C-alpha positions as CSV (number, residue, x, y, z in Angstrom):
1,M,-2.8,-190.2,-15.1
2,T,-5.4,-192.1,-13.0
3,V,-4.8,-192.9,-9.4
4,K,-6.3,-196.1,-8.1
5,W,-7.4,-196.1,-4.5
6,Y,-6.9,-199.3,-2.5
7,G,-8.1,-198.0,0.8
8,K,-10.7,-200.7,1.5
9,E,-8.3,-203.4,0.6
10,V,-5.6,-202.0,2.8
11,I,-8.0,-201.5,5.7
12,N,-9.3,-205.1,5.3
13,K,-5.8,-206.5,5.3
14,V,-4.7,-204.5,8.3
15,N,-7.9,-205.6,10.2
16,A,-7.3,-209.2,9.3
17,E,-3.7,-209.0,10.4
18,S,-4.7,-207.2,13.6
19,K,-7.2,-209.9,14.4
20,K,-4.5,-212.6,14.0
21,I,-2.2,-210.7,16.3
22,I,-4.9,-210.1,18.9
23,E,-5.6,-213.8,18.9
24,K,-1.9,-214.6,19.3
25,A,-1.6,-212.0,22.1
26,C,-4.5,-213.5,23.9
27,F,-3.0,-217.0,23.8
28,M,0.3,-215.6,25.2
29,V,-1.4,-213.8,28.1
30,E,-3.7,-216.8,28.8
31,R,-0.7,-219.2,28.9
32,D,1.3,-216.9,31.3
33,A,-1.8,-216.2,33.5
34,K,-2.2,-220.0,34.0
35,I,1.5,-220.3,34.8
36,L,1.4,-217.4,37.2
37,Q,-1.7,-218.7,38.9
38,T,-0.1,-222.1,39.6
39,P,1.6,-221.4,43.0
40,H,-1.7,-220.5,44.6
41,V,-3.7,-223.4,43.2
42,K,-5.9,-225.4,45.5
43,S,-8.2,-227.3,43.2
44,G,-7.1,-226.1,39.7
45,R,-10.6,-224.9,38.9
46,L,-9.5,-221.2,38.4
47,R,-6.5,-222.1,36.3
48,S,-8.5,-224.3,34.0
49,S,-11.2,-221.7,33.7
50,I,-8.8,-219.0,32.3
51,T,-9.6,-218.5,28.7
52,H,-9.8,-215.8,26.0
53,E,-12.1,-214.5,23.4
54,V,-11.7,-212.2,20.4
55,E,-14.5,-210.1,19.2
56,G,-13.7,-207.9,16.2
57,T,-10.5,-206.2,17.1
58,T,-10.9,-206.6,20.9
59,G,-9.4,-209.5,22.9
60,R,-10.2,-210.5,26.4
61,V,-8.5,-212.9,28.8
62,G,-10.1,-213.9,32.0
63,S,-12.2,-216.4,34.0
64,N,-15.9,-216.9,34.7
65,V,-15.2,-218.4,38.2
66,S,-16.9,-216.4,40.8
67,Y,-13.8,-215.9,43.0
68,A,-11.4,-215.0,40.2
69,R,-11.6,-211.3,40.8
70,R,-11.0,-211.8,44.5
71,I,-7.8,-213.8,43.8
72,E,-6.5,-211.2,41.3
73,L,-7.3,-208.1,43.4
74,G,-7.7,-209.4,46.9
75,F,-10.7,-208.7,49.1
76,V,-11.2,-207.6,52.7
77,G,-14.7,-207.6,54.1
78,I,-17.9,-209.5,54.0
79,D,-19.2,-210.9,50.7
80,S,-22.8,-211.1,49.5
81,L,-23.2,-214.5,51.3
82,G,-22.1,-213.1,54.6
83,R,-18.6,-214.7,54.6
84,K,-15.8,-212.7,56.1
85,Y,-12.6,-212.5,54.0
86,N,-9.1,-211.0,54.5
87,Q,-7.8,-212.2,51.1
88,Q,-4.5,-210.8,50.0
89,P,-4.2,-210.4,46.2
90,Y,-2.5,-213.0,44.0
91,P,-2.4,-211.2,40.7
92,Y,-2.0,-213.4,37.6
93,L,-3.9,-211.6,34.8
94,R,-2.3,-208.2,34.9
95,P,1.3,-209.5,35.4
96,A,0.7,-211.9,32.4
97,L,-0.3,-208.9,30.3
98,H,2.6,-206.8,31.4
99,K,5.0,-209.7,30.8
100,N,3.9,-209.8,27.2
101,E,3.4,-206.1,26.4
102,K,6.6,-205.6,24.5
103,K,6.1,-208.8,22.5
104,I,2.6,-207.8,21.6
105,L,3.7,-204.3,20.5
106,E,6.4,-205.8,18.3
107,L,3.8,-208.0,16.6
108,F,1.7,-204.9,15.8
109,K,4.8,-203.0,14.6
110,K,5.2,-205.6,11.8
111,I,2.0,-204.7,10.1
112,I,2.5,-200.9,10.2
């Protein structure tokens, strides 16, 4: 009796499925981050800059706007340009991720 090993095929299939799930998860988090950011919008620049990227089996959701971190985490002090801030946090990224955690885990359970 000969046993045929399909390890590479299985790994490739799991990686391909994982990448699809990560892409879907990033879309979900990005959508909810934009919704959660809405009440604090002044110009809409931050909201429109929220995007995602998937590299291999890693997904990231965020913004390249310079003040995005200050909005998410808050900031008290003087910035690098000498401006004084007492900015309370208005988190939108972490709550968006937490809102979708269970859904994302369920997606991954389907491929296991």
